[in-house]
Backbone bond lengths (Angstrom), bond angles and torsions (degrees), N, CA, C in turn:
res aa  C-N    CA-C-N  psi(-1)  N-CA   C-N-CA  omega(-1)  CA-C   N-CA-C  phi
1 M - - - 1.465 - - 1.521 109.76 -
2 T 1.306 116.07 137.36 1.458 120.77 179.94 1.515 110.33 -69.91
3 Q 1.339 116.56 130.69 1.452 121.37 179.90 1.531 109.45 -76.11
4 P 1.350 116.36 139.40 1.468 118.35 178.04 1.519 110.82 -66.90
5 V 1.323 116.00 148.60 1.454 121.53 178.03 1.523 108.27 -87.34
6 N 1.339 116.85 123.90 1.460 118.63 -179.30 1.519 110.92 -78.27
7 Q 1.330 116.61 170.87 1.452 121.03 -174.60 1.522 111.92 -63.47
8 R 1.345 116.96 -36.40 1.461 119.75 179.73 1.515 110.87 -63.75
9 D 1.355 116.26 -43.67 1.465 119.59 178.56 1.520 111.01 -63.28
10 T 1.341 116.03 -40.75 1.457 120.07 179.87 1.521 110.78 -62.02
11 A 1.334 116.60 -42.11 1.459 120.77 179.42 1.517 110.87 -63.83
12 Q 1.333 116.83 -39.86 1.458 120.41 179.76 1.520 110.89 -65.84
13 I 1.336 116.10 -40.97 1.468 119.97 179.15 1.518 110.45 -64.03
14 A 1.339 116.56 -40.94 1.457 120.28 -179.17 1.519 111.61 -70.53
15 R 1.342 116.13 -32.16 1.454 119.66 -174.93 1.517 112.80 -81.68
16 R 1.330 117.88 -31.84 1.457 120.63 -171.47 1.530 113.98 -60.52
17 P 1.344 120.10 -45.30 1.471 118.31 178.04 1.521 112.18 -61.25
18 R 1.344 117.32 -34.94 1.455 119.91 179.69 1.529 110.76 -64.94
19 V 1.348 116.92 -42.93 1.460 120.53 178.49 1.527 109.80 -63.90
20 A 1.322 116.37 -42.66 1.467 120.18 179.46 1.526 110.76 -61.56
21 D 1.330 116.93 -39.49 1.467 120.45 178.28 1.524 111.10 -65.71
22 E 1.339 115.83 -38.85 1.467 119.33 179.03 1.527 110.79 -65.60
23 V 1.340 116.02 -40.80 1.466 119.78 178.02 1.524 109.82 -65.96
24 R 1.332 116.66 -41.97 1.467 120.41 177.56 1.526 110.76 -58.21
25 D 1.335 116.56 -45.51 1.461 120.13 -179.58 1.526 111.36 -64.49
26 A 1.332 116.44 -39.52 1.466 120.05 179.33 1.525 110.57 -65.84
27 L 1.320 116.20 -41.83 1.464 120.01 177.85 1.521 110.89 -65.64
28 R 1.325 116.29 -40.16 1.457 119.17 179.53 1.529 110.35 -62.27
29 R 1.338 116.39 -37.89 1.459 119.04 177.80 1.526 111.05 -62.42
30 L 1.336 116.82 -40.70 1.466 119.90 178.10 1.526 110.76 -61.50
31 L 1.327 116.36 -36.99 1.465 120.17 178.29 1.533 110.36 -69.76
32 L 1.329 115.36 -44.10 1.460 119.61 -178.28 1.525 111.62 -65.79
33 E 1.317 116.54 -33.31 1.459 120.84 -179.77 1.523 112.00 -89.54
34 R 1.330 115.74 3.90 1.463 123.56 173.81 1.526 113.13 62.37
35 E 1.326 115.41 30.65 1.456 119.23 169.67 1.529 109.91 -77.44
36 L 1.315 115.42 -24.21 1.458 122.18 175.45 1.519 107.69 -119.30
37 L 1.316 116.56 131.10 1.456 121.61 -174.42 1.523 111.28 -115.15
38 P 1.350 117.91 159.30 1.462 120.83 179.09 1.524 112.22 -49.86
39 G 1.349 115.21 129.44 1.455 121.11 179.44 1.516 114.18 96.98
40 D 1.346 118.18 -17.84 1.467 120.54 178.34 1.523 109.98 -62.94
41 R 1.345 116.31 137.05 1.461 120.56 177.58 1.523 110.60 -76.17
42 L 1.331 115.20 145.48 1.455 122.18 -179.94 1.528 107.56 -119.84
43 L 1.324 117.01 93.80 1.451 122.27 -178.12 1.521 110.23 -83.28
44 V 1.317 116.00 126.64 1.461 120.94 -177.28 1.520 111.02 -57.83
45 S 1.335 117.01 -44.67 1.466 120.19 -177.67 1.519 111.65 -62.83
46 D 1.326 117.30 -41.88 1.465 120.85 179.58 1.530 111.46 -65.79
47 L 1.342 115.54 -41.92 1.460 119.19 -179.51 1.522 111.55 -68.79
48 A 1.328 116.82 -37.83 1.465 120.46 178.09 1.529 110.08 -61.41
49 Q 1.335 116.04 -42.02 1.459 119.83 178.43 1.530 110.86 -67.71
50 R 1.291 116.34 -40.55 1.471 120.89 -178.65 1.512 112.04 -62.18
51 F 1.338 116.63 -41.23 1.458 120.82 -176.48 1.529 113.00 -95.46
52 G 1.324 116.84 -3.72 1.452 120.45 178.15 1.512 114.13 67.51
53 V 1.326 115.99 39.46 1.471 121.53 179.99 1.521 108.83 -130.67
54 S 1.314 116.37 173.54 1.456 120.98 176.02 1.530 109.58 -78.74
55 P 1.325 117.87 166.23 1.470 119.95 -179.96 1.526 114.29 -63.61
56 T 1.340 117.30 -27.17 1.472 119.82 -173.85 1.525 113.42 -59.83
57 P 1.354 120.09 -52.73 1.470 118.13 178.75 1.530 113.08 -65.44
58 V 1.331 117.05 -25.76 1.468 119.32 176.50 1.527 109.59 -66.27
59 R 1.338 116.13 -46.16 1.473 119.72 178.53 1.530 110.42 -60.46
60 E 1.335 116.47 -41.44 1.468 120.00 179.83 1.533 110.44 -65.21
61 A 1.328 116.41 -40.66 1.466 120.66 178.99 1.522 110.90 -63.90
62 L 1.321 116.95 -42.05 1.463 120.65 179.01 1.528 110.62 -64.25
63 S 1.324 116.13 -37.80 1.463 119.86 177.71 1.530 110.71 -64.10
64 L 1.327 116.79 -40.29 1.463 120.72 177.98 1.524 111.10 -64.48
65 L 1.330 116.21 -41.90 1.458 120.37 179.61 1.528 111.56 -70.16
66 E 1.331 115.65 -29.90 1.468 118.75 175.36 1.522 110.18 -64.19
67 A 1.341 115.88 -39.73 1.466 119.90 178.49 1.527 111.07 -64.41
68 E 1.330 117.12 -28.74 1.462 121.28 177.57 1.524 112.35 -81.67
69 G 1.336 116.63 -10.64 1.457 120.13 -178.52 1.512 113.86 84.71
70 L 1.333 117.49 7.93 1.460 120.60 -178.51 1.516 112.99 -84.05
71 V 1.329 116.83 -25.24 1.456 120.85 174.46 1.521 108.23 -130.97
72 A 1.322 115.96 162.62 1.463 121.23 -179.98 1.524 108.82 -134.07
73 K 1.316 116.73 150.19 1.463 121.84 177.94 1.518 108.47 -107.77
74 R 1.338 116.46 120.56 1.449 122.06 -176.15 1.524 111.05 -114.79
75 P 1.348 117.86 143.91 1.466 120.99 -179.89 1.526 111.55 -57.83
76 R 1.326 116.01 135.23 1.465 124.79 176.45 1.529 113.27 60.93
77 Q 1.308 117.05 9.24 1.458 120.16 179.50 1.518 112.48 -126.05
78 G 1.318 116.60 -20.39 1.451 120.57 -177.81 1.522 111.72 78.96
79 Y 1.324 114.99 -152.92 1.458 119.70 -177.41 1.524 111.19 -81.86
80 V 1.326 115.36 141.56 1.467 122.27 174.12 1.520 108.10 -135.40
81 V 1.316 116.02 158.98 1.463 120.15 174.51 1.518 108.70 -64.32
82 G 1.324 116.62 132.47 1.454 121.19 -174.83 1.514 113.77 -70.06
83 D 1.320 114.93 158.71 1.456 121.63 176.51 1.519 109.88 -81.71
84 L 1.303 115.68 158.87 1.460 120.06 172.46 1.524 110.49 -67.84
85 L 1.300 115.15 154.73 1.453 118.90 173.36 1.519 109.75 -62.14
86 D 1.321 116.36 142.41 1.454 118.71 178.18 1.531 110.17 -82.67
87 H 1.328 115.20 173.28 1.467 120.83 -175.35 1.524 111.43 -57.77
88 S 1.327 117.21 -43.24 1.461 120.95 -176.67 1.525 111.23 -63.39
89 T 1.349 116.77 -45.33 1.455 120.32 -179.10 1.517 111.20 -66.98
90 L 1.327 116.47 -38.73 1.456 120.82 177.38 1.523 110.92 -60.22
91 Q 1.328 116.06 -45.15 1.458 119.94 179.05 1.525 110.95 -62.19
92 S 1.329 116.33 -41.47 1.466 120.21 -179.90 1.519 111.46 -65.08
93 L 1.333 115.49 -41.14 1.459 120.20 179.78 1.525 111.14 -60.56
94 Y 1.321 116.34 -45.81 1.460 119.26 -178.33 1.522 112.25 -76.73
95 A 1.321 117.47 -23.97 1.461 119.10 173.57 1.524 110.25 -61.94
96 V 1.337 116.06 -39.84 1.465 120.80 177.52 1.527 110.24 -67.20
97 R 1.334 115.98 -46.63 1.468 119.47 -179.32 1.538 111.09 -60.43
98 L 1.333 115.97 -41.41 1.461 119.21 -178.09 1.522 112.49 -68.84
99 R 1.313 116.87 -22.61 1.463 120.47 175.74 1.526 111.40 -78.42
100 L 1.329 116.45 -39.71 1.461 121.05 -169.89 1.529 114.50 -95.41
101 E 1.327 117.10 -43.42 1.462 119.02 -169.36 1.536 114.65 -73.35
102 P 1.325 119.85 -36.84 1.469 117.28 174.09 1.529 111.94 -60.62
103 W 1.330 116.02 -40.61 1.466 119.61 176.79 1.522 110.45 -61.95
104 A 1.355 116.31 -40.90 1.462 120.60 178.83 1.531 110.47 -61.36
105 A 1.329 116.53 -41.62 1.463 119.86 179.50 1.528 110.97 -64.29
106 G 1.324 116.42 -41.18 1.460 120.04 176.94 1.514 112.35 -62.04
107 Q 1.337 115.77 -41.68 1.463 119.96 177.82 1.523 111.06 -66.21
108 A 1.339 115.87 -37.70 1.462 119.58 -179.91 1.524 111.24 -62.49
109 A 1.327 116.57 -31.61 1.467 120.29 -179.74 1.521 112.10 -62.88
110 T 1.321 116.77 -23.66 1.471 119.60 -179.38 1.526 113.43 -112.10
111 H 1.345 117.38 -10.59 1.463 119.88 -176.02 1.521 114.70 -118.48
112 A 1.332 118.41 -11.55 1.465 120.36 -174.72 1.525 111.14 -63.15
113 T 1.335 115.71 138.36 1.455 121.20 175.23 1.532 109.43 -81.05
114 A 1.323 116.21 167.19 1.461 120.47 177.89 1.526 110.76 -60.70
115 E 1.311 116.49 -39.12 1.469 120.29 179.02 1.531 111.00 -64.47
116 Q 1.317 116.68 -42.77 1.469 120.19 179.23 1.526 111.24 -65.02
117 L 1.328 117.12 -39.00 1.463 120.60 176.84 1.524 110.85 -63.06
118 D 1.316 116.18 -40.22 1.467 120.22 178.53 1.528 110.67 -63.70
119 R 1.314 117.09 -40.78 1.466 120.40 -179.46 1.530 110.97 -67.09
120 L 1.316 116.98 -41.47 1.470 120.15 176.99 1.521 110.82 -62.73
121 D 1.335 115.83 -42.68 1.454 120.01 -179.73 1.530 110.82 -64.18
122 A 1.333 116.35 -39.80 1.462 120.60 -178.90 1.526 110.99 -65.49
123 M 1.327 116.97 -35.87 1.464 119.96 -179.88 1.517 112.10 -69.02
124 C 1.322 116.43 -21.89 1.473 120.69 -178.67 1.527 111.01 -109.12
125 G 1.316 116.61 20.72 1.449 119.94 -172.16 1.511 115.34 -68.81
126 A 1.334 117.10 -38.78 1.469 119.31 -176.46 1.516 109.50 -139.93
127 P 1.321 116.70 139.07 1.469 119.61 179.83 1.516 110.68 -70.61
128 P 1.336 117.77 153.15 1.468 120.30 176.18 1.518 110.21 -65.66
129 S 1.320 116.27 141.48 1.465 119.59 -177.31 1.520 110.01 -146.41
130 P 1.349 116.76 125.55 1.463 127.17 -12.25 1.517 109.49 -81.74
131 P 1.322 118.72 141.67 1.467 121.19 -172.05 1.514 114.86 -64.98
132 D 1.323 118.91 -28.02 1.464 120.48 -174.68 1.517 113.09 -108.08
133 A 1.323 117.27 13.64 1.460 119.66 -179.45 1.520 111.54 -117.25
134 L 1.317 116.98 26.69 1.454 121.61 -179.39 1.521 110.59 -87.08
135 S 1.345 116.21 144.54 1.455 120.03 170.65 1.522 107.97 -71.97
136 Y 1.326 116.57 167.04 1.457 118.54 178.16 1.525 110.83 -63.05
137 H 1.332 116.89 -34.17 1.460 119.84 178.03 1.522 110.33 -64.81
138 E 1.335 117.23 -45.25 1.460 120.68 178.58 1.521 110.85 -65.41
139 Y 1.329 116.13 -39.11 1.458 120.13 178.82 1.524 110.63 -62.93
140 A 1.351 115.85 -38.11 1.463 119.62 176.89 1.513 110.73 -61.01
141 G 1.351 116.87 -38.64 1.455 119.83 177.56 1.519 111.95 -64.06
142 V 1.326 116.37 -38.13 1.472 120.73 176.63 1.521 109.86 -62.42
143 Q 1.331 116.18 -42.31 1.451 119.44 -179.50 1.522 111.98 -67.74
144 D 1.345 116.60 -34.43 1.457 119.49 174.31 1.532 110.47 -62.75
145 Q 1.328 116.03 -38.56 1.466 119.88 176.44 1.526 110.98 -63.46
146 D 1.326 116.00 -35.91 1.460 120.61 177.67 1.520 110.17 -60.58
147 L 1.338 116.31 -47.24 1.459 120.11 179.02 1.527 110.91 -63.33
148 T 1.335 115.75 -38.30 1.461 119.70 178.44 1.525 111.04 -63.90
149 F 1.330 116.84 -41.87 1.461 120.89 179.14 1.527 110.42 -59.18
150 H 1.323 116.24 -48.33 1.461 119.61 -179.13 1.528 111.00 -65.01
151 G 1.336 116.50 -34.33 1.460 119.34 175.77 1.517 111.76 -65.36
152 L 1.324 116.87 -38.31 1.463 120.81 178.03 1.526 111.66 -64.36
153 V 1.331 116.29 -40.96 1.463 119.66 177.88 1.526 109.74 -62.18
154 A 1.332 115.60 -43.95 1.467 119.26 179.27 1.520 110.88 -61.83
155 D 1.332 117.47 -43.16 1.462 120.97 178.29 1.527 111.10 -62.94
156 A 1.334 115.31 -39.66 1.472 119.88 -178.30 1.525 112.14 -68.39
157 S 1.337 116.76 -17.25 1.471 119.59 177.71 1.516 111.99 -67.39
158 G 1.334 115.75 -20.55 1.457 120.21 -178.67 1.509 114.14 84.89
159 N 1.327 117.62 1.04 1.465 122.30 -179.13 1.525 108.79 -104.24
160 V 1.327 116.96 104.30 1.464 120.74 -174.86 1.530 111.80 -68.46
161 V 1.328 117.42 -31.05 1.463 120.48 179.09 1.526 109.99 -66.94
162 L 1.322 116.21 -40.55 1.456 120.85 179.51 1.524 111.01 -60.35
163 G 1.328 116.63 -44.74 1.453 120.46 179.32 1.515 111.77 -59.86
164 D 1.316 116.91 -39.02 1.461 121.02 179.24 1.525 111.01 -67.58
165 V 1.331 116.66 -42.75 1.468 121.14 -179.51 1.527 110.36 -62.87
166 L 1.318 117.05 -46.70 1.455 120.51 -178.53 1.526 110.88 -67.53
167 G 1.329 116.46 -33.57 1.456 120.15 178.01 1.512 112.43 -61.97
168 R 1.311 116.50 -30.55 1.465 120.72 -179.74 1.539 112.04 -72.43
169 L 1.321 116.48 -16.81 1.461 119.40 178.41 1.526 112.35 -82.41
170 A 1.328 116.85 -18.40 1.463 120.97 -174.04 1.528 113.62 -56.95
171 P 1.349 119.88 -43.75 1.470 118.45 179.88 1.522 113.48 -57.08
172 K 1.319 117.69 -37.64 1.464 119.18 179.05 1.525 111.29 -68.67
173 L 1.327 116.04 -36.59 1.458 118.55 179.45 1.522 111.41 -66.47
174 R 1.331 117.20 -28.98 1.466 120.72 179.71 1.531 112.14 -64.11
175 Q 1.310 117.61 -19.11 1.455 119.85 -179.34 1.524 111.82 -64.96
176 F 1.318 117.34 -17.58 1.460 120.94 -178.46 1.525 112.65 -95.76
177 H 1.318 117.34 -3.75 1.453 119.56 -171.03 1.521 114.54 -72.55
178 A 1.316 117.75 -13.57 1.462 119.33 179.91 1.523 111.82 -80.18
179 Y 1.325 116.85 -1.77 1.460 120.07 -175.15 1.517 110.63 -115.52
180 H 1.323 115.27 106.01 1.465 121.28 178.60 1.524 109.19 -72.87
181 Q 1.306 115.91 126.71 1.459 121.21 -179.28 1.525 108.60 -108.16
182 A 1.306 116.39 119.16 1.465 121.40 -175.50 1.526 111.21 -55.12
183 G 1.327 115.84 125.12 1.464 120.82 177.13 1.506 114.84 80.25
184 A 1.335 117.94 -5.65 1.465 120.16 -172.88 1.522 112.21 -65.84
185 T 1.333 117.35 -36.34 1.456 119.25 -175.73 1.525 112.18 -64.66
186 E 1.324 116.93 -43.96 1.463 119.94 179.76 1.525 111.39 -70.00
187 L 1.324 117.17 -40.06 1.463 120.35 178.95 1.526 110.61 -62.98
188 A 1.332 116.55 -44.61 1.459 120.01 179.81 1.522 110.90 -63.12
189 W 1.345 116.44 -39.16 1.463 119.55 178.19 1.533 110.43 -61.68
190 Q 1.314 117.31 -43.88 1.460 120.51 179.35 1.530 110.97 -61.74
191 E 1.325 115.88 -40.73 1.470 120.50 -179.75 1.522 110.94 -69.21
192 H 1.331 117.08 -40.68 1.461 120.30 176.53 1.527 110.55 -62.42
193 R 1.328 115.31 -40.33 1.459 119.67 -179.96 1.528 110.47 -60.86
194 A 1.315 117.35 -41.80 1.468 120.83 179.45 1.530 110.64 -63.63
195 I 1.317 116.90 -39.91 1.469 121.17 178.40 1.522 110.09 -64.57
196 A 1.340 116.35 -48.87 1.466 120.76 -177.70 1.518 111.60 -61.93
197 E 1.320 117.20 -39.98 1.468 120.53 -179.44 1.522 111.26 -66.89
198 A 1.337 116.82 -39.76 1.469 119.62 178.70 1.526 110.74 -65.78
199 I 1.338 116.27 -40.28 1.465 119.98 177.95 1.529 109.91 -63.94
200 A 1.336 116.23 -42.87 1.468 120.31 -179.19 1.526 111.49 -62.97
201 R 1.338 116.81 -33.81 1.474 120.56 178.20 1.522 112.35 -75.65
202 G 1.328 116.19 -12.77 1.458 119.51 -176.21 1.510 112.54 77.05
203 D 1.336 116.74 21.29 1.464 122.43 -177.87 1.528 109.16 -95.48
204 A 1.316 116.55 94.04 1.459 121.73 -174.58 1.528 111.99 -63.61
205 D 1.321 116.88 -41.64 1.469 120.14 -178.70 1.531 110.99 -63.73
206 A 1.338 115.76 -44.35 1.463 119.60 -179.81 1.527 111.00 -66.81
207 A 1.325 117.16 -37.42 1.463 120.82 179.11 1.523 110.58 -64.74
208 E 1.326 115.40 -42.26 1.463 120.28 177.97 1.520 111.18 -62.84
209 A 1.322 116.08 -44.62 1.460 120.60 -178.97 1.528 111.23 -66.39
210 A 1.323 116.65 -39.69 1.464 120.42 -179.78 1.520 111.21 -66.13
211 M 1.330 116.59 -39.83 1.463 119.87 178.29 1.526 110.60 -67.21
212 T 1.310 117.20 -41.16 1.470 120.45 178.04 1.524 110.57 -60.45
213 A 1.323 116.42 -46.53 1.466 120.53 -179.89 1.527 110.88 -62.16
214 H 1.316 116.75 -40.19 1.469 121.06 -179.94 1.523 111.57 -63.79
215 L 1.330 116.96 -47.15 1.462 120.50 -178.05 1.525 111.53 -66.17
216 Q 1.311 116.37 -39.13 1.467 119.17 178.12 1.533 111.18 -64.75
217 A 1.334 116.10 -40.96 1.466 120.00 178.49 1.531 110.37 -67.66
218 A 1.334 117.00 -41.02 1.464 120.69 179.43 1.520 110.92 -62.85
219 L 1.324 116.60 -40.74 1.458 120.86 178.40 1.525 110.61 -59.39
220 E 1.313 116.66 -44.93 1.465 119.85 -179.81 1.529 111.62 -65.17
221 R 1.335 116.70 -38.91 1.465 119.57 179.12 1.528 110.97 -65.43
222 I 1.328 116.19 -44.61 1.461 119.97 -179.42 1.512 110.82 -66.23
223 R 1.319 116.63 -42.60 1.465 120.28 -178.38 1.524 110.76 -62.42
224 S 1.320 116.94 -42.43 1.454 119.42 -178.43 1.518 112.23 -68.90
225 A 1.355 116.72 -26.72 1.454 119.95 -176.88 1.526 113.59 -90.63
226 T 1.339 117.45 -24.52 1.460 118.70 -170.25 1.517 115.83 -124.29
227 V 1.305 118.48 -28.14 1.459 120.44 -173.62 1.519 109.93 -94.65
228 R 1.306 114.87 123.31 1.477 120.26 179.73 1.506 110.68 -108.87
């Protein structure tokens, strides 16, 4: 017979994912702020002591970050900070985005709800200021907003499968967030604004063209900042 779970066990089960998420977020900040660099070893015992938690949520956090591509698990070495995507993978990633996202923007121009249009407009309401004086933590927040914007466009297309597919690309894109690109925040805001305005006008062709131009420009910015 299955033994009943007592209240203490239930509380521990409910609390553990939250602690693991907090550790994951703290580790991600260290990566974004470049306190940890590609190839650095990530010892569970050291991290548990650093964050004042048990090893279990640290292991769970590392597993979550591994799924995002930010850390890697190597034989006889354990977890290490992951490498940047290479040129070939970067090109492949953006080849997929350039196929799907312009179409999504065009669809959004004819399918977006009033609420979705309001959310897109709100995300493009004010330019970042000053664009080149952000900390790595603040820059990471800007990049999270970028992913959110693209997710909103995908949702506004009305194609739920598309939104899921594009969402799966987000972890790979996060691998570039530790690299601040001069002027990128303001340029991306201007490009997002052009996309949102075309969608709001219901101009599918302009929305598609604006998204294509944005992705091509983003690819060049990322390549110049990260690919050697």
